[in-house]
C-alpha positions as CSV (number, residue, x, y, z in Angstrom):
1,X,-3.4,-63.7,23.9
2,X,0.0,-62.5,22.5
3,X,1.2,-66.0,22.2
4,X,-1.9,-67.0,20.3
5,X,-1.4,-64.0,17.9
6,X,2.2,-65.0,17.4
7,X,1.1,-68.5,16.4
8,X,-1.5,-67.2,14.0
9,X,1.0,-64.7,12.5
10,X,3.5,-67.5,11.9
11,X,0.8,-69.7,10.3
12,X,-0.2,-66.8,8.1
13,X,3.4,-66.3,7.1
14,X,3.8,-70.1,6.3
15,X,0.7,-70.2,4.2
16,X,1.2,-67.0,2.3
17,X,4.9,-67.9,1.7
18,X,3.7,-71.0,-0.2
19,X,1.1,-69.0,-2.1
20,X,3.3,-66.1,-3.0
21,X,6.9,-67.4,-2.9
22,X,8.1,-64.5,-5.1
23,X,6.4,-61.7,-3.2
24,X,8.6,-58.6,-3.4
25,X,8.6,-54.9,-4.0
26,X,7.0,-54.3,-7.4
27,X,8.7,-51.0,-8.1
28,X,11.3,-51.4,-10.9
29,X,14.3,-49.6,-9.2
30,X,18.0,-49.9,-9.9
31,X,19.4,-48.0,-6.9
32,X,18.4,-46.7,-3.4
33,X,17.9,-43.3,-4.9
34,X,15.6,-44.5,-7.6
35,X,13.6,-46.4,-5.0
36,X,13.3,-43.3,-2.8
37,X,11.9,-41.2,-5.7
38,X,9.5,-44.0,-6.7
39,X,8.2,-44.6,-3.2
40,X,7.5,-40.9,-2.8
41,X,5.6,-40.9,-6.1
42,X,3.7,-44.1,-5.2
43,X,1.7,-42.5,-2.5
44,X,-2.0,-42.9,-3.5
45,X,-0.8,-44.3,-6.9
46,X,-0.3,-47.8,-8.3
47,X,3.2,-49.2,-8.6
48,X,2.4,-50.0,-12.3
49,X,1.8,-46.3,-13.1
50,X,4.9,-45.2,-11.2
51,X,7.0,-47.8,-13.1
52,X,5.6,-46.4,-16.4
53,X,6.2,-42.8,-15.5
54,X,9.7,-43.5,-14.1
55,X,10.9,-45.3,-17.2
56,X,10.9,-42.0,-19.0
57,X,11.8,-39.9,-16.0
58,X,15.0,-41.7,-15.2
59,X,16.1,-41.3,-18.8
60,X,16.0,-37.6,-18.4
61,X,17.1,-37.2,-14.8
62,X,19.6,-39.8,-13.4
63,X,21.3,-38.6,-10.3
64,X,20.4,-36.7,-7.0
65,X,22.3,-33.8,-8.5
66,X,20.0,-33.8,-11.6
67,X,16.9,-33.9,-9.4
68,X,18.3,-31.2,-7.1
69,X,18.8,-28.8,-10.0
70,X,15.6,-29.4,-12.0
71,X,12.9,-26.8,-11.8
72,X,9.7,-27.7,-10.1
73,X,7.6,-26.9,-13.1
74,X,9.7,-29.3,-15.3
75,X,9.5,-32.1,-12.7
76,X,5.7,-31.6,-12.3
77,X,5.2,-32.1,-16.0
78,X,7.3,-35.3,-16.0
79,X,5.5,-36.9,-13.1
80,X,2.0,-35.5,-13.6
81,X,0.3,-38.9,-14.3
82,X,1.0,-40.1,-10.7
83,X,-1.3,-37.6,-9.1
84,X,-0.6,-35.0,-6.4
85,X,2.3,-34.2,-8.6
86,X,2.9,-30.6,-7.3
87,X,3.6,-31.7,-3.7
88,X,5.5,-34.8,-4.8
89,X,7.7,-32.8,-7.1
90,X,8.5,-30.4,-4.3
91,X,9.4,-33.2,-1.9
92,X,11.5,-34.9,-4.5
93,X,13.5,-31.8,-5.3
94,X,14.0,-30.9,-1.6
95,X,15.0,-34.4,-0.6
96,X,17.5,-34.5,-3.5
97,X,19.0,-31.3,-2.4
98,X,19.4,-32.6,1.1
99,X,20.9,-35.9,-0.1
100,X,23.5,-33.9,-2.2
101,X,24.3,-31.4,0.6
102,X,24.3,-33.5,3.7
103,X,24.9,-37.1,2.5
104,X,27.3,-36.7,-0.4
105,X,24.8,-37.8,-3.0
106,X,24.1,-41.1,-1.2
107,X,20.8,-42.2,0.3
108,X,21.3,-42.6,4.0
109,X,20.9,-46.1,5.4
110,X,19.4,-45.3,8.9
111,X,15.8,-44.7,9.8
112,X,16.4,-41.5,11.7
113,X,18.3,-40.0,8.8
114,X,15.8,-41.1,6.2
115,X,12.9,-39.5,8.1
116,X,14.7,-36.1,7.8
117,X,14.1,-36.2,4.0
118,X,11.0,-34.4,2.8
119,X,8.3,-36.8,1.6
120,X,9.7,-39.7,3.6
121,X,7.7,-41.4,6.4
122,X,8.2,-44.7,8.1
123,X,6.6,-46.7,5.3
124,X,9.0,-45.3,2.7
125,X,11.9,-45.6,5.0
126,X,11.2,-49.2,5.8
127,X,10.8,-50.0,2.1
128,X,14.3,-48.5,1.4
129,X,15.9,-50.1,4.4
130,X,14.5,-53.5,3.7
131,X,15.1,-53.5,0.0
132,X,18.5,-51.8,-0.3
133,X,20.2,-52.1,3.1
134,X,19.2,-55.5,4.4
135,X,17.5,-53.9,7.4
136,X,14.2,-55.6,8.0
137,X,11.1,-53.6,8.7
138,X,7.3,-53.7,8.6
139,X,6.0,-51.7,5.7
140,X,2.5,-50.4,6.6
141,X,0.8,-49.4,3.4
142,X,-2.9,-49.5,2.7
143,X,-2.9,-53.2,2.0
144,X,-0.9,-54.2,5.0
145,X,-3.1,-52.0,7.2
146,X,-6.3,-53.5,5.9
147,X,-5.3,-57.2,5.8
148,X,-3.5,-57.2,9.2
149,X,-6.6,-55.7,10.8
150,X,-9.0,-58.1,9.2
151,X,-6.8,-61.0,10.3
152,X,-7.0,-59.8,13.9
153,X,-3.2,-59.1,14.1
154,X,-3.9,-55.5,15.1
155,X,-6.9,-53.5,16.2
156,X,-5.4,-50.2,15.3
157,X,-5.8,-47.8,12.4
158,X,-2.6,-46.0,13.3
159,X,0.3,-47.0,11.0
160,X,2.9,-46.7,13.7
161,X,0.9,-48.8,16.1
162,X,0.3,-51.4,13.4
163,X,4.0,-51.5,12.7
164,X,4.8,-52.1,16.4
165,X,2.0,-54.7,16.8
166,X,3.3,-56.8,13.8
167,X,6.9,-56.4,14.9
168,X,6.0,-58.2,18.2
169,X,4.5,-61.1,16.4
170,X,7.3,-62.3,14.1
171,X,11.0,-62.7,14.1
172,X,12.9,-59.6,12.8
173,X,14.2,-61.4,9.7
174,X,10.7,-62.1,8.5
175,X,9.4,-58.5,8.7
176,X,10.1,-57.3,5.2
177,X,8.9,-60.4,3.4
178,X,5.8,-60.6,5.6
179,X,4.9,-57.1,4.6
180,X,5.2,-58.0,0.9
181,X,3.1,-61.1,1.5
182,X,0.3,-59.0,3.0
183,X,0.4,-56.6,0.1
184,X,0.2,-59.4,-2.5
185,X,-2.7,-61.0,-0.6
186,X,-4.4,-57.6,-0.3
187,X,-4.1,-56.9,-4.0
188,X,-5.2,-60.4,-5.2
189,X,-7.7,-61.7,-2.6
190,X,-8.3,-59.5,0.5
191,X,-9.4,-56.5,-1.6
192,X,-10.8,-53.4,0.0
193,X,-14.4,-53.5,-1.4
194,X,-14.9,-57.0,-2.5
195,X,-12.7,-59.5,-0.7
196,X,-13.0,-63.0,-2.1
197,X,-13.2,-64.7,1.2
198,X,-14.5,-68.0,-0.3
199,X,-11.1,-68.4,-2.1
200,X,-8.9,-67.3,0.7
201,X,-6.5,-69.8,2.3
202,X,-6.6,-67.9,5.5
203,X,-10.4,-67.9,6.0
204,X,-10.3,-70.5,8.8
205,X,-8.1,-68.3,10.9
206,X,-9.4,-64.9,9.8
207,X,-11.2,-62.7,12.3
208,X,-13.0,-60.7,9.6
209,X,-14.3,-63.9,7.9
210,X,-15.5,-65.4,11.2
211,X,-17.4,-62.2,12.1
212,X,-18.8,-61.8,8.6
213,X,-20.0,-65.4,8.4
214,X,-21.6,-65.1,11.8
215,X,-20.3,-68.5,12.9
C-alpha cells in the first residue's frame, strides 16, 4: 500500500511539474524577515492581498527593530485589510521583539527555533525554511490539505499527520516544490467548492474523482 502511494505521489509530482513548472511561493518578499511577517499575515487571507498591504507596510517599517518598536494600534491600522489584524499585529510585534532580543535581529534557520516565535506554526516555519534556508519541508496549507486528501495521499485532517504522510511518499529534495504544486493545482483546478475534475490531468489517479464518478 505504501509503495503504491509512493508511485502515485511521484506520478502526481511528474505531471504537475510539467503543468506548473514555475510553481513557487507567491508572496513578494525580499528577506527571511519579510517572508515571516507576510506568512503570519497570510493566515486566512490571500497572498494577493498580503502583497498589496505589505507594499506600503515595508515602506514604513523595514527592520525587526522597527516592528519591535511600533505600537500595536499603529500596526493594526497598517495591516487592517488582511483580517484578524489585532491578533496578527500582536504576534508580529512579539515575534519581532524576540528576534531582536534572542537572535540578533536575524530570523532563525531551524524549525525548533522558528516555532518559538509567536504566530509561527509548522506551516509558516516550513515556508521560511524551504524558501530562505534551502531546507525542504511539506507546507500544509488549506490547498495542500484538500488536494492531498482528495488524491488519496492521506486520510487525515490533522496538518502534522498530513505533513508526515507526504514526507514518507517523496524524496526530501522534492518536498517544498511538491507543496507549491499542490497549492497551484488547488487554486486553479481542485478548488474547494467546485473542482473542475473534467479538466484535471490527475483524474485517472484521483481517489476523489473515482468515488464521485461512481466507477
